[in-house]
C-alpha positions in Angstrom: 4.1 -169.9 -24.0 4.1 -173.6 -23.5 3.9 -173.1 -19.7 0.8 -170.8 -20.2 -0.9 -173.4 -22.4 -0.2 -176.1 -19.8 -1.7 -173.9 -17.0 -4.7 -172.9 -19.2 -5.4 -176.6 -20.1 -5.1 -177.7 -16.4 -7.6 -174.9 -15.5 -10.1 -175.8 -18.3 -9.9 -179.5 -17.5 -10.1 -179.1 -13.7 -12.2 -181.5 -11.7 -14.1 -178.5 -10.2 -15.9 -177.8 -13.5 -17.2 -181.4 -13.7 -17.8 -182.2 -10.1 -21.5 -183.0 -9.3 -21.0 -182.5 -5.5 -19.7 -179.0 -6.0 -22.3 -178.0 -8.6 -25.2 -179.3 -6.4 -23.9 -178.0 -3.0 -22.4 -174.7 -3.9 -25.4 -173.1 -5.8 -27.9 -174.7 -3.4 -26.3 -173.2 -0.3 -25.6 -169.9 -2.0 -29.2 -169.5 -3.2 -30.7 -170.6 0.1 -28.5 -168.1 1.9 -29.5 -165.2 -0.4 -33.3 -166.1 -0.3 -33.3 -166.3 3.5 -31.5 -163.0 3.8 -33.8 -161.4 1.4 -36.9 -162.6 3.2 -35.5 -161.2 6.5 -34.4 -157.8 5.3 -37.5 -157.2 3.2 -40.0 -158.3 5.8 -38.5 -157.3 9.2 -37.2 -154.1 10.7 -33.7 -154.0 12.2 -33.6 -155.5 15.6 -37.0 -157.3 15.3 -37.1 -160.8 16.7 -39.6 -163.6 15.9 -40.6 -164.8 18.4 -39.8 -161.9 20.7 -38.4 -164.1 23.4 -37.2 -167.7 22.9 -33.9 -169.5 22.9 -34.0 -169.8 19.1 -35.3 -166.8 17.2 -35.1 -165.0 13.9 -33.6 -161.6 14.7 -32.7 -159.1 11.9 -29.2 -157.7 12.4 -26.5 -156.1 10.3 -22.9 -157.1 10.7 -20.0 -155.0 9.4 -17.5 -157.4 10.9 -16.5 -161.0 10.4 -18.4 -164.0 11.6 -19.7 -163.6 15.1 -19.4 -159.8 14.7 -15.6 -159.6 15.2 -13.6 -156.7 13.7 -16.6 -154.5 13.1 -14.7 -151.4 12.1 -12.8 -153.1 9.3 -15.6 -153.6 6.7 -13.7 -152.5 3.6 -10.6 -154.4 4.5 -12.7 -157.5 5.2 -14.4 -157.2 1.8 -11.1 -157.2 0.0 -9.7 -159.9 2.2 -12.8 -162.1 1.7 -12.6 -161.7 -2.1 -8.8 -162.5 -2.1 -9.3 -165.6 0.1 -12.3 -166.9 -2.0 -10.4 -166.4 -5.3 -7.1 -167.8 -3.9 -8.7 -171.0 -2.5 -10.8 -171.5 -5.6 -7.8 -171.2 -7.9 -5.7 -173.4 -5.5 -8.4 -176.1 -5.5 -8.8 -176.0 -9.3 -5.1 -176.9 -9.8 -4.9 -179.9 -7.4 -5.8 -183.3 -8.6 -9.4 -184.4 -7.8 -9.7 -184.2 -4.0 -11.5 -186.8 -1.9 -15.2 -186.4 -1.0 -14.8 -184.4 2.3 -12.4 -181.9 0.7 -14.8 -181.3 -2.2 -17.6 -180.8 0.3 -15.4 -178.4 2.2 -14.6 -176.4 -0.9 -18.3 -176.3 -1.9 -19.4 -175.0 1.5 -16.6 -172.4 1.9 -17.1 -170.9 -1.6 -20.9 -170.7 -1.1 -20.6 -169.1 2.3 -17.8 -166.7 1.3 -19.7 -165.5 -1.8 -22.9 -165.2 0.1 -21.3 -162.8 2.5 -19.2 -161.0 -0.1 -22.3 -160.3 -2.1 -23.9 -158.7 1.0 -20.8 -156.6 1.6 -20.8 -155.3 -2.0 -24.5 -154.6 -2.1 -25.1 -153.2 1.4 -21.8 -152.5 3.0 -22.6 -155.1 5.7 -23.8 -158.7 6.1 -27.4 -159.5 6.9 -27.7 -161.9 9.9 -30.8 -163.4 11.4 -30.2 -166.7 13.1 -30.3 -166.0 16.8 -29.5 -168.8 19.2 -29.2 -168.1 22.9 -26.3 -165.9 23.8 -24.4 -166.8 20.6 -23.8 -163.9 18.2 -26.4 -163.6 15.4 -25.4 -165.3 12.2 -26.7 -166.5 8.8 -26.6 -169.5 6.4 -23.3 -168.4 4.8 -21.7 -168.2 8.3 -23.1 -171.7 9.1 -21.8 -173.0 5.8 -18.3 -171.9 6.5 -18.4 -173.2 10.1 -19.7 -176.6 8.9 -16.9 -176.6 6.2 -14.2 -175.9 8.8 -15.6 -178.6 11.1 -15.6 -181.1 8.2 -12.0 -180.2 7.4 -10.9 -180.6 11.0 -12.6 -184.0 11.4 -11.3 -185.2 8.1 -7.7 -184.0 8.8 -7.4 -185.0 12.5 -9.6 -188.1 12.7 -10.3 -189.7 9.4 -6.8 -189.2 8.0 -5.3 -190.6 11.1 -7.5 -193.7 10.9 -6.3 -194.2 7.3 -2.6 -193.9 8.4 -3.1 -196.5 11.1 -4.5 -199.0 8.7 
């Protein structure tokens, strides 16, 4: 019972519930993702592009796979895997001591992106994509959020942490 109370108190007193960076970034990115997806799927038909031919366009697409349209035939498995990963990382980060700025930004962006795409999968059975850049697969704000988060994590881990170790 004491172990349960210790875990419960650590959860309740977690940095995550008090962190301004998280509570500004996470809902802002999540809401922006959902609004942009709504505007596209409610005002465009599937496959429509604005403008019709340009390097950067808004093109309405549906993605049953992961980011960049990989693993398209695994929609249900991807939904459950996405939920598991989002819950796992959220709980993991709740129980660590207050992380540094870049890790908190990483957490905020990953959670916002994951939940944005999870919500689409639950509501529609696919993810609404619309950002069309050259020959790159069509993506959305949630995908961008996750990609930016991973880039931040890599830069922080490989470059910034090394510089701290050298000093």
